[in-house]
PATORDO-59204 format. One record per residue (C-alpha): residue number from 1; residue in one letter; x, y, z. Coordinates in Angstrom, 1 decimal. Layout:
BEGIN
{node NUM 'A' {X Y Z}}
...
//
This chain:
BEGIN
{node 1 'M' {222.0 106.9 95.9}}
{node 2 'M' {220.7 110.3 96.8}}
{node 3 'H' {220.1 111.4 93.2}}
{node 4 'D' {217.4 108.8 92.8}}
{node 5 'L' {215.4 110.6 95.5}}
{node 6 'E' {215.2 113.9 93.6}}
{node 7 'P' {212.1 114.5 91.5}}
{node 8 'I' {212.4 115.3 87.8}}
{node 9 'S' {212.4 119.1 87.2}}
{node 10 'S' {211.7 119.6 83.5}}
{node 11 'P' {208.5 121.8 83.1}}
{node 12 'T' {206.9 119.3 80.7}}
{node 13 'A' {207.7 116.4 83.0}}
{node 14 'V' {206.3 118.3 86.1}}
{node 15 'K' {203.1 119.0 84.1}}
{node 16 'I' {202.7 115.3 83.4}}
{node 17 'V' {203.5 114.3 87.0}}
{node 18 'D' {201.0 116.8 88.4}}
{node 19 'A' {198.3 115.5 86.1}}
{node 20 'A' {199.1 111.9 87.0}}
{node 21 'G' {199.2 112.8 90.7}}
{node 22 'Q' {195.7 114.2 90.7}}
{node 23 'L' {194.3 111.1 89.0}}
{node 24 'F' {196.2 108.7 91.3}}
{node 25 'M' {194.8 110.5 94.4}}
{node 26 'Q' {191.3 110.6 93.0}}
{node 27 'R' {191.0 107.1 91.6}}
{node 28 'G' {193.8 105.1 93.0}}
{node 29 'Y' {196.8 103.7 91.1}}
{node 30 'K' {195.2 100.7 89.5}}
{node 31 'A' {192.2 102.6 88.0}}
{node 32 'V' {194.4 105.1 86.1}}
{node 33 'S' {195.7 104.3 82.7}}
{node 34 'I' {198.5 105.9 80.7}}
{node 35 'N' {195.9 107.2 78.2}}
{node 36 'D' {194.1 108.9 81.1}}
{node 37 'I' {197.3 110.6 82.1}}
{node 38 'I' {198.0 111.7 78.5}}
{node 39 'R' {194.6 113.2 78.2}}
{node 40 'A' {194.8 115.0 81.5}}
{node 41 'A' {198.3 116.4 80.8}}
{node 42 'D' {197.4 117.2 77.2}}
{node 43 'V' {200.6 115.6 75.9}}
{node 44 'T' {201.3 112.9 73.3}}
{node 45 'K' {202.3 109.3 74.2}}
{node 46 'P' {205.8 109.7 72.8}}
{node 47 'T' {206.3 112.8 75.0}}
{node 48 'L' {205.2 110.9 78.1}}
{node 49 'Y' {207.5 108.0 77.4}}
{node 50 'Y' {210.4 110.4 76.6}}
{node 51 'Y' {210.4 111.3 80.3}}
{node 52 'F' {208.9 108.2 82.1}}
{node 53 'A' {209.4 104.5 81.5}}
{node 54 'D' {206.0 103.5 82.8}}
{node 55 'K' {203.1 104.3 85.1}}
{node 56 'E' {205.0 103.1 88.1}}
{node 57 'E' {207.8 105.7 87.5}}
{node 58 'L' {205.1 108.4 87.3}}
{node 59 'F' {203.7 107.4 90.7}}
{node 60 'V' {207.2 107.4 92.2}}
{node 61 'Q' {207.9 110.9 90.7}}
{node 62 'M' {204.6 112.1 92.2}}
{node 63 'G' {205.6 110.8 95.6}}
{node 64 'L' {209.1 112.3 95.4}}
{node 65 'R' {207.7 115.7 94.4}}
{node 66 'V' {205.2 115.7 97.3}}
{node 67 'L' {207.7 114.5 99.8}}
{node 68 'Q' {210.3 117.1 98.7}}
{node 69 'E' {207.9 120.0 98.9}}
{node 70 'M' {206.7 118.9 102.4}}
{node 71 'G' {210.3 118.4 103.4}}
{node 72 'V' {211.3 121.9 102.6}}
{node 73 'R' {208.5 123.3 104.7}}
{node 74 'L' {209.2 120.9 107.6}}
{node 75 'Q' {212.9 121.8 107.6}}
{node 76 'V' {212.0 125.5 107.9}}
{node 77 'A' {209.7 124.6 110.8}}
{node 78 'A' {212.3 122.5 112.5}}
{node 79 'T' {214.8 125.4 112.6}}
{node 80 'L' {212.3 128.0 113.7}}
{node 81 'A' {213.5 130.3 116.4}}
{node 82 'G' {211.8 129.6 119.7}}
{node 83 'D' {211.2 126.7 122.1}}
{node 84 'T' {210.3 123.1 121.3}}
{node 85 'T' {206.6 123.8 121.6}}
{node 86 'A' {206.8 126.5 118.9}}
{node 87 'R' {208.7 124.2 116.6}}
{node 88 'L' {206.3 121.4 117.2}}
{node 89 'Q' {203.4 123.7 116.3}}
{node 90 'A' {205.1 124.8 113.1}}
{node 91 'L' {205.7 121.1 112.2}}
{node 92 'A' {202.1 120.3 113.0}}
{node 93 'A' {200.8 123.1 110.7}}
{node 94 'V' {202.7 121.4 107.8}}
{node 95 'V' {201.6 117.9 108.6}}
{node 96 'M' {198.0 118.9 109.0}}
{node 97 'D' {197.9 121.2 106.0}}
{node 98 'G' {194.9 120.3 103.8}}
{node 99 'Q' {196.8 121.2 100.6}}
{node 100 'D' {199.1 118.3 101.0}}
{node 101 'R' {198.3 114.9 99.5}}
{node 102 'D' {196.8 112.0 101.5}}
{node 103 'M' {200.0 110.4 102.7}}
{node 104 'R' {198.3 107.3 104.1}}
{node 105 'M' {196.7 106.6 100.7}}
{node 106 'M' {200.0 107.2 99.0}}
{node 107 'R' {201.8 104.7 101.2}}
{node 108 'H' {199.0 102.2 100.8}}
{node 109 'E' {199.2 102.5 97.0}}
{node 110 'M' {202.9 102.3 97.1}}
{node 111 'L' {202.9 99.0 99.1}}
{node 112 'E' {200.1 97.5 97.0}}
{node 113 'H' {201.3 98.3 93.5}}
{node 114 'L' {205.0 99.3 93.3}}
{node 115 'G' {208.0 96.9 92.9}}
{node 116 'P' {210.6 96.5 95.7}}
{node 117 'A' {213.1 99.0 94.2}}
{node 118 'N' {210.5 101.8 93.9}}
{node 119 'R' {209.0 101.1 97.3}}
{node 120 'D' {212.5 101.5 98.6}}
{node 121 'R' {213.0 104.8 96.8}}
{node 122 'L' {209.9 106.3 98.3}}
{node 123 'A' {210.5 104.9 101.8}}
{node 124 'R' {214.0 106.5 101.8}}
{node 125 'A' {212.6 109.8 100.5}}
{node 126 'F' {210.0 109.7 103.3}}
{node 127 'F' {212.7 109.3 106.0}}
{node 128 'R' {214.9 112.0 104.3}}
{node 129 'H' {212.3 114.6 103.8}}
{node 130 'L' {209.6 114.0 106.4}}
{node 131 'F' {211.0 112.0 109.2}}
{node 132 'R' {214.4 113.6 109.6}}
{node 133 'P' {213.1 117.2 110.3}}
{node 134 'V' {210.7 115.9 112.9}}
{node 135 'L' {213.3 113.7 114.5}}
{node 136 'Q' {215.6 116.7 114.7}}
{node 137 'V' {213.1 118.6 116.9}}
{node 138 'M' {212.5 115.5 119.0}}
{node 139 'E' {216.3 115.0 119.6}}
{node 140 'Q' {216.7 118.7 120.6}}
{node 141 'G' {213.6 118.5 122.9}}
{node 142 'V' {215.0 115.4 124.7}}
{node 143 'A' {218.4 117.0 125.0}}
{node 144 'D' {216.8 120.1 126.5}}
{node 145 'G' {214.8 118.1 129.0}}
{node 146 'V' {211.5 119.2 127.5}}
{node 147 'L' {210.6 115.8 126.1}}
{node 148 'G' {211.3 112.6 128.0}}
{node 149 'H' {210.4 109.0 128.7}}
{node 150 'Y' {210.8 107.7 125.1}}
{node 151 'P' {213.5 107.7 122.5}}
{node 152 'P' {213.4 110.5 119.9}}
{node 153 'V' {212.7 108.0 117.1}}
{node 154 'T' {209.6 106.8 118.9}}
{node 155 'L' {208.5 110.4 119.6}}
{node 156 'A' {208.9 111.3 115.9}}
{node 157 'N' {206.8 108.3 114.8}}
{node 158 'L' {204.1 109.2 117.4}}
{node 159 'F' {204.0 112.8 116.3}}
{node 160 'L' {203.5 112.0 112.6}}
{node 161 'S' {200.9 109.4 113.5}}
{node 162 'V' {198.9 111.9 115.6}}
{node 163 'G' {199.1 114.5 112.9}}
{node 164 'E' {197.8 112.1 110.3}}
{node 165 'A' {195.0 110.9 112.5}}
{node 166 'C' {193.9 114.5 113.3}}
{node 167 'R' {193.9 115.3 109.6}}
{node 168 'E' {192.0 112.1 108.7}}
{node 169 'V' {189.1 113.1 111.0}}
{node 170 'T' {188.6 116.4 109.2}}
{node 171 'I' {189.8 115.9 105.6}}
{node 172 'D' {186.9 116.7 103.3}}
{node 173 'G' {184.5 115.9 106.2}}
{node 174 'R' {184.7 112.2 105.1}}
{node 175 'M' {184.8 110.6 108.5}}
{node 176 'A' {181.9 112.7 109.7}}
{node 177 'A' {179.9 111.6 106.7}}
{node 178 'W' {180.7 108.0 107.3}}
{node 179 'A' {179.9 108.3 111.0}}
{node 180 'A' {176.5 109.9 110.2}}
{node 181 'E' {175.6 106.9 108.0}}
{node 182 'S' {176.0 104.7 111.1}}
{node 183 'G' {173.9 107.0 113.3}}
{node 184 'I' {176.9 108.6 115.0}}
{node 185 'A' {177.1 112.4 115.4}}
{node 186 'M' {180.7 113.6 115.0}}
{node 187 'D' {182.2 117.0 115.5}}
{node 188 'A' {184.5 117.3 112.5}}
{node 189 'R' {185.8 120.8 113.1}}
{node 190 'P' {189.5 120.8 112.3}}
{node 191 'L' {192.0 120.8 115.2}}
{node 192 'S' {194.5 123.6 115.2}}
{node 193 'A' {198.2 122.9 115.2}}
{node 194 'S' {198.4 124.1 118.8}}
{node 195 'Q' {195.6 121.6 119.7}}
{node 196 'M' {197.3 118.8 118.0}}
{node 197 'V' {200.6 119.6 119.8}}
{node 198 'D' {198.7 119.8 123.1}}
{node 199 'L' {197.3 116.3 122.4}}
{node 200 'F' {200.8 115.0 121.5}}
{node 201 'L' {202.5 116.5 124.6}}
{node 202 'H' {199.8 116.0 127.2}}
{node 203 'G' {197.4 113.2 126.0}}
{node 204 'V' {193.8 113.2 126.9}}
{node 205 'A' {194.0 112.9 130.7}}
{node 206 'A' {192.3 115.6 132.7}}
//
């Protein structure tokens, strides 16, 4: 049902979810306790359990909130006036935005620690909020003859994967730091949205 994909909106609940989300992304799901969240949110245990059944529901609500916020921005990008390239660049700007949470980490934690029902909720929210706007642009691009060779679903998958990979290289400079430890010099300057779209559309061939 669609209502189970909507994040809770009470100001107190949102405050708790935001505090929990920061801890989950910093430490990982397993390392965060309910007491940690209570202290970070500055609420009582009865208040937390008034809104949330358990830590798993808190993680789900964090995911729903992040996905909904990104989905709103992606839908605006998908309906932008202009050609397919302009809409792709607008989508790329959202996907690569450093303010958004680490989606790869969130998916890993979801698969590792959540039960089947909650994994299903977040997966459906992903397709509703993130995948659908990107697919919409790919379908239009194929219909207009701008994009070809592959089905729109494949193109949408590839676009999101390229965006995440580009962001992974530059986020917090982590990959450059890891490479340096192995004696590898890496240019970790962030790619622009237009560069990411160029890579998606034209690849790396000369």
